[in-house]
C-alpha positions in Angstrom: 13.1 5.1 4.1 9.4 6.0 4.2 7.1 3.0 3.9 4.7 2.8 1.0 1.4 1.0 0.8 0.3 -1.4 -1.8 -2.7 -0.1 -3.7 -5.0 -1.2 -6.5 -2.7 0.8 -8.9 0.2 -1.7 -8.5 0.9 -3.7 -11.6 2.9 -6.9 -12.2 3.9 -10.0 -10.4 4.9 -9.9 -6.7 6.3 -13.2 -5.6 5.8 -14.5 -2.1 9.2 -15.8 -0.9 9.7 -18.4 1.7 12.4 -17.9 4.4 15.0 -20.6 3.8 16.5 -22.4 6.9 19.5 -24.6 7.5 19.1 -27.9 9.2 20.0 -26.3 12.6 17.1 -23.8 12.3 19.3 -20.8 11.4 18.3 -18.6 8.4 20.0 -19.8 5.2 21.2 -16.5 3.8 23.0 -18.1 0.8 19.8 -19.7 -0.3 17.9 -16.4 0.3 20.4 -14.8 -2.1 19.8 -17.5 -4.7 16.0 -17.0 -4.3 16.3 -13.2 -4.8 18.4 -13.6 -7.9 16.0 -16.3 -9.3 13.0 -14.0 -8.8 14.7 -10.9 -10.3 16.0 -12.9 -13.3 12.5 -14.2 -13.8 11.2 -10.7 -14.1 9.1 -10.2 -11.0 7.8 -6.7 -10.2 8.5 -7.1 -6.5 9.2 -9.5 -3.7 7.2 -10.2 -0.5 9.1 -11.5 2.5 8.3 -12.2 6.2 4.7 -13.0 5.6 3.0 -16.2 6.5 5.0 -18.2 4.0 8.1 -16.5 5.2 7.7 -17.9 8.7 7.8 -14.4 10.2 5.9 -15.5 13.3 8.6 -18.1 14.1 11.5 -15.6 14.0 12.7 -13.5 16.9 12.5 -9.7 16.1 16.3 -9.6 15.8 16.2 -12.5 13.3 13.5 -10.9 11.2 15.3 -7.6 11.2 18.5 -9.3 10.1 16.7 -11.2 7.3 15.0 -8.0 6.2 18.3 -6.1 6.1 20.0 -8.9 4.2 17.3 -9.2 1.6 17.1 -5.4 1.1 20.9 -5.2 0.6 20.8 -8.1 -1.9 17.9 -6.7 -3.9 19.7 -3.3 -3.9 16.5 -1.5 -5.0 16.2 -3.5 -8.3 12.6 -4.2 -7.3 10.4 -3.2 -4.4 10.4 -5.4 -1.3 7.2 -5.8 0.7 7.4 -7.1 4.2 5.5 -7.6 7.5 6.5 -8.3 11.0 9.5 -6.0 11.2 10.1 -2.3 10.6 12.6 -1.1 8.1 16.2 -0.7 9.5 16.5 2.7 11.1 12.7 3.1 11.2 10.9 4.7 14.1 8.2 2.0 13.8 8.1 -0.2 16.9 9.5 -3.7 16.5 6.9 -6.4 15.9 4.7 -4.1 13.8 2.4 -6.3 11.6 1.7 -3.5 9.1 2.8 -4.3 5.6 5.5 -2.0 4.2 7.3 -1.4 1.0 11.0 -0.6 0.6 10.1 1.9 -2.1 7.0 2.8 -4.1 5.7 -0.2 -6.1 5.6 0.4 -9.9 2.3 1.2 -11.4 
């Protein structure tokens, strides 16, 4: 999956999603699923994860990669996903890369 860059040609609404956690500090994947569905049902153009609001800097690389994989699977290419702090699953980008990447080209 080649990464794409956000450009001034992108159009629409890109929500910045928080990373939900359980009381014990583990990622709350069920709540993440509900957030994804809420955003898509609301008509967003794309979803941003693992940024500052997503607490990416508090996650171990394996946790961030697991969350990224989970969200990408849940979104199932219905909208682009934009992330930082972790490369795409199967990517040759080194773990911990802080470059922003798209799951697919943003609309626009």
